[in-house]
Backbone as JSON, one array per atom type, in Angstrom:
{
  "sequence": "XXXXXXXXXXXXXXXXXXXXXXXXXXXXXXXXXXXXXXXXXXXXXXXXXXXXXXXXXXXXXXXXXXXXXXXXXXXXXXXXXXXXXXXXXXXXX",
  "N": [[-6.06, 30.94, -7.3], [-5.07, 30.64, -4.76], [-7.32, 31.01, -3.25], [-8.81, 28.74, -3.81], [-7.15, 26.76, -2.74], [-7.22, 27.53, -0.05], [-9.92, 27.13, 0.51], [-10.1, 24.37, 0.1], [-8.37, 23.44, 2.14], [-9.77, 24.33, 4.39], [-12.12, 22.8, 4.18], [-10.99, 20.24, 4.41], [-9.96, 20.31, 7.02], [-12.35, 20.59, 8.45], [-13.57, 18.17, 7.8], [-11.74, 16.33, 8.98], [-12.09, 16.91, 11.65], [-14.48, 15.77, 12.31], [-14.91, 12.86, 13.65], [-16.49, 10.6, 13.22], [-17.08, 10.79, 10.51], [-14.56, 10.44, 9.38], [-14.1, 7.83, 10.21], [-16.14, 6.42, 8.79], [-15.41, 6.96, 6.14], [-12.73, 6.15, 5.82], [-11.89, 3.94, 7.56], [-14.04, 2.09, 7.68], [-14.57, 1.04, 5.0], [-12.2, -0.48, 4.67], [-12.45, -2.3, 6.77], [-14.8, -3.65, 5.95], [-13.84, -4.82, 3.59], [-11.87, -6.58, 4.59], [-13.48, -8.19, 6.22], [-15.38, -9.36, 4.37], [-13.56, -10.57, 2.7], [-12.48, -12.53, 4.36], [-14.78, -14.02, 4.91], [-15.66, -14.97, 2.4], [-13.46, -16.22, 1.36], [-11.69, -19.04, 0.1], [-10.17, -20.43, 1.8], [-7.7, -21.13, 0.93], [-4.17, -20.57, 0.52], [-2.74, -17.39, -0.14], [-0.38, -15.76, -2.04], [1.3, -12.84, -2.45], [2.71, -11.34, -5.27], [5.48, -9.41, -5.58], [7.34, -6.78, -7.09], [10.45, -5.16, -7.04], [12.14, -2.32, -7.84], [14.94, -0.99, -7.08], [15.88, 2.12, -7.1], [17.13, 3.88, -5.55], [20.14, 3.98, -4.38], [21.24, 4.6, -1.99], [21.64, 4.7, 1.64], [19.04, 4.5, 2.75], [17.43, 3.28, 0.77], [18.81, 0.86, 0.58], [18.37, -0.16, 3.14], [15.59, -0.52, 3.11], [15.34, -2.55, 1.18], [16.77, -4.61, 2.48], [15.11, -4.97, 4.73], [12.77, -5.9, 3.51], [13.68, -8.28, 2.43], [14.32, -9.79, 4.61], [14.08, -12.83, 6.46], [12.03, -13.04, 8.41], [10.19, -11.23, 7.55], [9.08, -12.21, 5.27], [6.58, -13.39, 5.03], [3.76, -14.22, 3.21], [4.32, -12.96, 0.78], [6.15, -12.91, -2.33], [9.19, -11.67, -3.37], [10.59, -10.0, -6.06], [13.53, -8.69, -7.29], [14.79, -6.28, -9.44], [15.63, -4.58, -12.55], [13.82, -1.65, -13.47], [12.62, -1.61, -16.07], [12.65, -4.32, -16.8], [10.99, -5.42, -14.82], [8.6, -4.08, -15.4], [8.03, -5.17, -17.88], [7.52, -7.83, -17.19], [5.27, -7.39, -15.61], [3.38, -6.49, -17.47], [2.7, -8.76, -18.88]],
  "CA": [[-5.6, 29.62, -6.91], [-4.93, 30.63, -3.31], [-8.66, 30.87, -2.68], [-9.2, 27.33, -3.93], [-6.36, 26.03, -1.75], [-7.74, 27.85, 1.28], [-11.21, 26.46, 0.63], [-9.81, 22.94, 0.25], [-7.82, 23.2, 3.48], [-10.85, 24.51, 5.36], [-12.98, 21.62, 4.1], [-10.24, 19.1, 4.93], [-9.93, 20.44, 8.49], [-13.69, 20.31, 8.93], [-13.77, 16.73, 7.66], [-10.92, 15.61, 9.95], [-12.62, 17.13, 13.0], [-15.62, 14.87, 12.5], [-14.31, 11.53, 13.74], [-17.35, 9.58, 12.61], [-16.92, 10.88, 9.05], [-13.27, 9.81, 9.07], [-14.31, 6.39, 10.38], [-16.94, 5.88, 7.69], [-14.76, 7.12, 4.84], [-11.44, 5.47, 5.75], [-11.75, 2.66, 8.26], [-15.12, 1.15, 7.42], [-14.34, 0.25, 3.77], [-11.14, -1.46, 4.91], [-13.03, -3.34, 7.62], [-15.68, -4.46, 5.11], [-13.0, -5.61, 2.69], [-11.28, -7.68, 5.36], [-14.56, -9.09, 6.65], [-15.88, -10.16, 3.26], [-12.46, -11.4, 2.23], [-12.4, -13.7, 5.23], [-16.0, -14.82, 4.8], [-15.8, -15.62, 1.1], [-12.23, -16.86, 0.89], [-11.8, -20.49, 0.03], [-9.27, -21.02, 2.77], [-6.4, -21.39, 0.33], [-3.19, -19.54, 0.82], [-2.54, -16.4, -1.19], [0.94, -15.16, -1.97], [1.39, -11.64, -3.26], [3.94, -11.24, -6.05], [5.96, -8.03, -5.57], [8.56, -6.46, -7.82], [11.11, -4.0, -6.46], [13.22, -1.71, -8.62], [15.59, -0.08, -6.15], [16.59, 3.18, -7.81], [17.83, 4.66, -4.53], [21.25, 3.14, -3.93], [21.74, 5.13, -0.74], [21.41, 3.86, 2.82], [17.62, 4.26, 3.0], [17.0, 2.27, -0.19], [19.43, -0.41, 0.97], [17.68, -0.64, 4.35], [14.26, -1.0, 2.72], [15.53, -3.85, 0.52], [17.15, -5.57, 3.52], [13.94, -5.27, 5.55], [11.84, -6.72, 2.74], [14.29, -9.58, 2.17], [14.54, -10.5, 5.87], [13.23, -14.03, 6.53], [10.84, -12.86, 9.25], [9.24, -10.35, 6.86], [8.71, -12.82, 3.99], [5.31, -14.09, 5.07], [2.67, -13.74, 2.38], [4.7, -12.36, -0.5], [7.4, -13.25, -3.0], [9.79, -10.42, -3.82], [11.53, -10.06, -7.17], [14.29, -7.45, -7.4], [15.38, -6.16, -10.77], [15.57, -3.27, -13.18], [12.45, -1.19, -13.67], [12.12, -2.02, -17.38], [12.41, -5.76, -16.75], [9.82, -5.66, -13.98], [7.43, -3.6, -16.12], [7.76, -6.16, -18.92], [6.89, -8.97, -16.51], [3.96, -6.94, -15.15], [2.46, -6.34, -18.61], [2.34, -10.07, -19.45]],
  "C": [[-5.46, 29.53, -5.39], [-6.29, 30.44, -2.64], [-9.12, 29.42, -2.73], [-8.45, 26.48, -2.91], [-6.87, 26.28, -0.35], [-9.07, 27.16, 1.52], [-11.02, 24.95, 0.84], [-9.31, 22.64, 1.65], [-8.89, 23.34, 4.55], [-11.78, 23.3, 5.36], [-12.29, 20.38, 4.67], [-10.19, 19.14, 6.46], [-11.29, 20.1, 9.08], [-13.98, 18.81, 8.88], [-13.0, 15.97, 8.74], [-11.38, 15.82, 11.38], [-13.76, 16.18, 13.33], [-15.11, 13.43, 12.47], [-15.19, 10.45, 13.11], [-17.25, 9.61, 11.09], [-15.62, 10.21, 8.62], [-13.4, 8.29, 9.19], [-15.04, 5.8, 9.19], [-16.22, 5.95, 6.35], [-13.49, 6.28, 4.74], [-11.45, 4.06, 6.34], [-12.82, 1.64, 7.89], [-14.96, 0.39, 6.1], [-13.24, -0.81, 3.93], [-11.68, -2.62, 5.75], [-13.97, -4.24, 6.82], [-14.89, -5.35, 4.18], [-12.39, -6.81, 3.39], [-12.34, -8.69, 5.76], [-15.03, -9.98, 5.51], [-14.79, -11.02, 2.63], [-12.31, -12.66, 3.05], [-13.61, -14.61, 5.07], [-16.02, -15.61, 3.5], [-14.5, -16.23, 0.57], [-12.41, -18.37, 0.94], [-10.83, -21.18, 0.98], [-7.9, -21.33, 2.22], [-5.43, -20.27, 0.68], [-3.01, -18.64, -0.39], [-1.16, -15.79, -0.99], [1.0, -14.0, -2.95], [2.73, -11.6, -3.97], [4.33, -9.76, -6.12], [7.22, -7.91, -6.4], [9.15, -5.18, -7.26], [12.24, -3.55, -7.36], [13.84, -0.66, -7.72], [16.43, 0.93, -6.93], [17.31, 4.11, -6.85], [18.92, 3.76, -3.95], [21.88, 3.64, -2.63], [21.38, 4.24, 0.43], [19.94, 3.57, 3.08], [17.09, 3.18, 2.06], [17.55, 0.9, 0.16], [18.72, -1.0, 2.18], [16.29, -1.18, 4.02], [14.37, -2.38, 2.07], [15.88, -4.92, 1.55], [15.96, -5.96, 4.38], [12.94, -6.15, 4.8], [12.37, -8.12, 2.48], [14.51, -10.39, 3.44], [13.58, -11.7, 5.97], [11.96, -13.83, 7.35], [9.8, -11.97, 8.59], [8.67, -11.0, 5.61], [7.37, -13.55, 4.02], [4.28, -13.45, 4.15], [3.05, -13.09, 1.07], [6.02, -12.93, -1.0], [7.94, -11.97, -3.62], [10.79, -10.69, -4.94], [12.21, -8.7, -7.28], [14.94, -7.41, -8.77], [15.33, -4.74, -11.28], [14.11, -2.93, -13.48], [11.87, -1.7, -14.99], [11.79, -3.51, -17.4], [11.16, -6.09, -15.95], [8.54, -5.2, -14.66], [7.05, -4.57, -17.24], [7.05, -7.37, -18.33], [5.47, -8.61, -16.1], [2.95, -6.89, -16.29], [2.07, -7.66, -19.25], [1.0, -10.53, -18.98]]
}
């Protein structure tokens, strides 16, 4: 298993050294998606429906919820906060 992990890490390092390969594998598909999305969109507005089940009641989870609920961050999505089971039921409809 260590040999497989070492081989994987060596291949990953080699891949990341080649900047053009990283560009073609990661950035170019995103750029094509954005380009064709803009070209073929009908100009209508799209609002993403998000569901958030905050299972981390600590300070980090609270901060994430506050950041997502902030008025300046609400562009382009509607956020529903609830229990995981309830949100999964809504998602499966």
